[in-house]
C-alpha positions in Angstrom: -9.2 117.0 -136.4 -10.5 114.2 -133.5 -12.4 112.0 -134.7 -12.5 110.1 -130.7 -12.4 111.1 -127.3 -13.1 109.6 -123.9 -13.9 111.5 -121.1 -13.9 111.0 -117.3 -16.8 112.9 -114.9 -16.7 112.9 -110.9 -19.4 111.5 -108.9 -21.4 114.8 -107.4 -23.0 115.5 -103.6 -26.6 117.4 -105.1 -28.5 119.9 -103.1 -25.6 120.2 -100.9 -29.0 120.8 -97.7 -30.6 123.9 -98.7 -30.2 123.6 -102.4 -32.6 121.8 -103.9 -31.6 121.9 -107.2 -29.4 124.7 -107.8 -26.4 123.8 -105.7 -23.8 120.5 -106.1 -20.5 120.5 -105.9 -17.9 117.2 -107.0 -15.4 115.6 -104.8 -13.2 113.1 -105.8 -14.3 109.4 -105.9 -16.2 107.3 -108.0 -16.0 108.4 -112.3 -17.9 108.4 -115.3 -16.5 107.2 -118.6 -17.1 107.3 -122.0 -15.4 107.1 -125.3 -17.6 108.9 -128.2 -16.2 108.1 -132.0 -17.4 110.5 -134.5 -19.4 108.7 -137.6 -20.4 109.6 -141.2 -24.4 109.2 -140.4 -26.1 111.9 -137.9 -27.4 110.7 -134.7 -26.2 108.5 -131.2 -25.7 104.8 -131.6 -24.2 102.9 -128.6 -22.6 100.3 -128.8 -21.4 99.1 -125.3 -22.1 99.5 -121.4 -19.8 98.2 -118.8 -19.6 98.0 -115.4 -23.5 99.1 -114.2 -25.0 96.6 -112.0 -28.1 97.2 -113.5 -29.5 97.3 -116.8 -29.2 100.5 -118.5 -31.1 101.7 -121.7 -29.2 100.9 -125.2 -31.9 103.4 -127.1 -29.9 107.2 -126.9 -33.2 108.9 -126.7 -33.7 107.0 -123.4 -30.4 106.7 -122.1 -28.6 109.9 -121.0 -25.2 109.6 -122.7 -27.0 109.4 -126.2 -30.0 112.1 -125.2 -27.4 114.4 -124.2 -25.7 114.1 -127.4 -28.9 114.0 -129.4 -29.4 117.4 -128.3 -25.9 118.4 -128.8 -26.2 117.1 -132.8 -29.7 118.0 -132.8 -29.0 122.0 -131.5 -25.7 121.8 -133.7 -27.5 120.9 -137.1 -24.3 118.2 -137.2 -23.9 116.9 -140.0 -22.5 113.2 -139.2 -23.3 111.3 -135.6 -21.4 109.9 -132.6 -21.2 105.7 -131.5 -20.1 105.6 -128.0 -19.2 103.3 -125.0 -19.8 104.0 -121.9 -18.1 102.7 -118.6 -20.2 103.3 -115.0 -18.0 103.5 -112.3 -21.0 105.6 -110.4 -23.3 102.8 -108.3 -26.1 102.4 -110.5 -29.5 105.1 -108.1 -27.0 105.7 -105.4 -26.7 109.4 -105.3 -23.7 110.6 -106.0 -24.9 111.9 -109.8 -24.0 108.9 -111.8 -27.4 109.6 -114.5 -25.7 113.7 -114.5 -21.9 112.0 -115.0 -21.9 109.9 -117.9 -24.3 112.4 -119.4 -20.8 115.3 -119.0 -18.8 112.6 -120.2 -20.7 112.2 -123.1 -20.9 116.1 -123.5 -17.5 116.7 -123.3 -16.0 114.1 -124.8 -17.9 114.9 -127.9 -17.2 118.3 -127.5 -13.9 117.5 -128.8 -14.3 116.4 -131.5 -16.7 119.9 -133.1 -15.3 121.4 -135.4 -15.9 124.7 -133.4 -15.7 123.4 -129.4 -18.3 124.8 -127.2 -17.9 125.8 -123.6 -18.9 124.4 -119.8 -22.1 127.0 -120.4 -23.1 126.1 -124.0 -22.5 122.8 -123.0 -25.1 122.6 -119.9 -28.0 122.6 -121.7 -27.3 119.4 -123.4 -25.6 117.5 -120.3 -29.4 118.3 -118.8 -31.1 117.3 -121.3 -29.8 113.9 -121.0 -29.4 114.1 -117.6 -34.0 114.3 -116.9 -34.2 111.4 -119.3 -33.7 110.0 -116.0 -34.6 112.2 -113.7 -37.6 113.1 -114.7 -36.9 117.3 -114.2 -34.5 119.8 -115.6 -32.4 120.1 -112.6 -28.1 121.0 -113.3 -27.1 120.4 -109.6 -25.1 117.9 -110.6 -24.9 118.3 -114.3 -23.4 122.4 -113.0 -20.5 121.1 -110.5 -19.3 118.6 -113.5 -18.6 121.1 -115.9 -17.5 123.5 -113.8 -15.5 121.7 -110.9 -15.8 122.9 -107.1 -19.0 124.3 -106.0 -21.8 125.4 -108.3 -25.0 127.4 -108.3 -26.3 126.5 -111.2 -30.2 128.0 -112.6 -31.8 127.2 -115.5 -29.7 128.9 -117.8 -26.8 129.8 -116.1 -23.6 128.1 -114.1 -21.7 129.8 -111.0 -19.3 128.4 -109.4 -19.1 128.9 -105.8 -15.7 130.3 -103.3 -15.4 126.8 -101.2 -13.7 128.0 -97.8 -10.6 127.3 -97.1 -9.9 123.1 -95.7 -13.0 122.3 -96.4 -13.7 118.4 -96.9 -16.6 116.2 -97.5 -17.0 112.6 -96.1 -19.5 110.7 -98.1 -21.0 107.1 -97.5 -22.6 104.8 -100.2 -24.8 102.2 -98.2 -25.3 99.0 -100.4 -29.1 99.9 -101.1 -31.2 101.6 -104.1 -33.6 104.6 -104.4 -34.7 106.0 -107.5 -34.8 109.6 -108.0 -37.7 109.4 -109.4 -39.6 107.9 -106.7 -37.5 110.2 -104.9 -38.7 113.0 -106.4 -42.6 111.7 -106.3 -42.7 112.1 -102.1 -42.4 116.3 -103.2 -45.2 116.0 -104.7 -47.3 117.5 -102.1 -47.6 121.1 -101.5 -44.8 123.2 -99.3 -46.5 126.1 -96.8 -45.0 129.3 -97.8 -42.9 128.9 -93.9 -40.9 126.0 -95.7 -39.7 128.5 -98.4 -39.0 131.2 -95.9 -37.1 128.9 -93.9 -35.3 127.2 -96.4 -34.2 130.5 -98.1 -32.8 131.9 -95.1 -30.5 128.5 -95.3 -29.7 129.0 -98.9 -29.0 132.4 -98.3 -25.9 131.7 -95.1 -24.7 129.3 -96.7 -23.9 131.3 -99.6 -21.8 134.1 -97.0 -20.0 131.6 -95.6 -18.4 129.8 -98.8 -17.7 133.6 -99.7 -17.2 135.1 -96.8 -14.5 132.2 -95.8 -16.5 131.5 -93.0 -16.3 128.1 -92.2 -18.0 128.3 -88.9 -20.7 130.3 -90.5 -21.5 126.6 -92.8 -23.2 125.2 -89.6 -26.2 127.6 -90.0 -26.5 127.3 -93.4 -26.1 123.5 -93.9 -29.9 122.5 -92.7 -32.5 121.3 -94.8 -36.5 121.6 -93.6 -38.3 120.6 -97.7 -37.0 117.6 -99.0 -34.9 115.6 -96.4 -37.8 115.8 -94.1 -39.6 113.9 -96.8 -37.8 111.9 -98.1 -35.4 110.7 -95.0 -38.2 108.0 -94.6 -36.4 106.2 -97.8 -33.1 105.6 -97.0 -32.9 103.0 -93.7 -30.8 104.5 -90.8 -30.9 107.3 -92.2 -31.8 109.7 -88.7 -28.7 107.5 -86.6 -26.2 108.5 -89.4 -27.3 112.2 -89.2 -26.7 111.9 -86.4 -24.1 110.0 -85.3 -22.0 113.4 -88.4 -22.8 115.9 -86.6 -22.1 114.1 -82.6 -18.8 113.3 -84.6 -18.0 117.1 -85.3 -19.5 117.8 -88.8 -20.6 121.6 -89.8 -23.3 119.7 -91.5 -24.7 117.2 -93.7 -28.1 115.5 -95.5 -29.1 113.1 -98.0 -26.2 113.6 -101.7 -29.1 114.4 -104.0 -31.6 111.8 -104.2 -30.1 110.0 -101.7 -29.5 106.9 -100.1 -25.7 108.0 -100.1 -25.2 110.7 -96.8 -22.8 113.7 -97.1 -21.1 115.6 -94.6 -19.2 118.8 -94.5 -16.3 118.6 -91.9 -13.5 122.0 -91.5 -10.3 119.6 -92.4 -9.7 115.7 -93.9 -8.4 114.9 -90.3 -12.3 115.6 -88.9 -13.7 114.4 -92.4 -12.5 111.1 -91.3 -13.8 111.2 -88.0 -17.1 111.7 -89.5 -16.2 109.6 -92.1 -16.3 106.4 -89.5 -19.4 107.5 -87.2 -21.6 107.7 -90.4 -20.7 104.4 -91.4 -20.6 102.5 -87.7 -23.9 104.1 -88.1 -25.2 102.3 -90.9 -23.6 99.1 -90.1 -25.2 99.4 -86.5 -28.7 99.2 -88.9 -27.1 96.3 -90.5 -26.1 98.0 -93.8 -22.5 97.6 -94.9 -21.2 101.2 -97.0 -18.7 102.3 -99.0 -17.1 106.1 -98.1 -15.0 108.6 -99.2 -13.2 112.0 -98.0 -12.0 114.6 -100.5 -12.3 118.3 -100.7 -15.4 120.1 -101.8 -13.7 122.0 -104.2 -13.1 119.1 -106.4 -12.2 117.8 -110.5 -14.0 118.6 -113.0 -14.8 116.8 -116.4 -12.5 116.6 -118.9 -11.2 114.4 -121.9 -8.3 111.8 -121.0 -7.7 110.8 -124.4 -8.6 111.7 -128.5 -7.2 110.5 -131.7 -7.8 110.4 -135.1 
């Protein structure tokens, strides 16, 4: 039996405009890795954290990777524990699923050390418990896609992979600023009107219909957010200019990635995505903000074990 395993979890785009807390997808870009060692004593100890520009909790209960493994161990009544090393490749507070990636990489690595490994669906609630430590809420729009890969509808208890129309690519820009998920969720506390929920439900239905029908142009009608984006836009410097730029450059649609400050755009093909990426970065630069950017298929990778041994 394996006594150690190392897993990698990709970055993600949460919400995908219309699907707040429900819809997300991975893309090939930065990733987190977690090394997990099996130890005789129950519990979780964080041995080291590498690569993070911000100080992250070393207390397992307050760390997304540690909390996920504590939840896993408690649920399975494990008579052994875990020691972990976290290698952060995803920027802190970027809106790219970094909190979820550490959580998912941890449970995927630990799963390789179990006497009877679990399915991704069975790992899901434990990874969600981990991410909730950082976000303050249980939601699976980052965790779900990382476990299954691609575009995923993540309910409270069930994950469903959603087909992506052929050729659709995503351009993602990360401006060099931070936005804490808890702060971004705080602006959503004021109640919404019923007609706003109806409008958002319509957009989500159109987006899912476009995916299942394989109609690229129908995606334009679904990639809208009338609930979250209007309240969070002011938290991201230059967002209005960036959103206008991505649409002018030919994107099918776009919005904040997760809580932000990163911004994503779906495009009909790779060539269009590169054009849109350049326009988005130029718009941020116009506000004096440097950025990083990536282009990748929307149907992205899933978390996986990359090494293990005894």
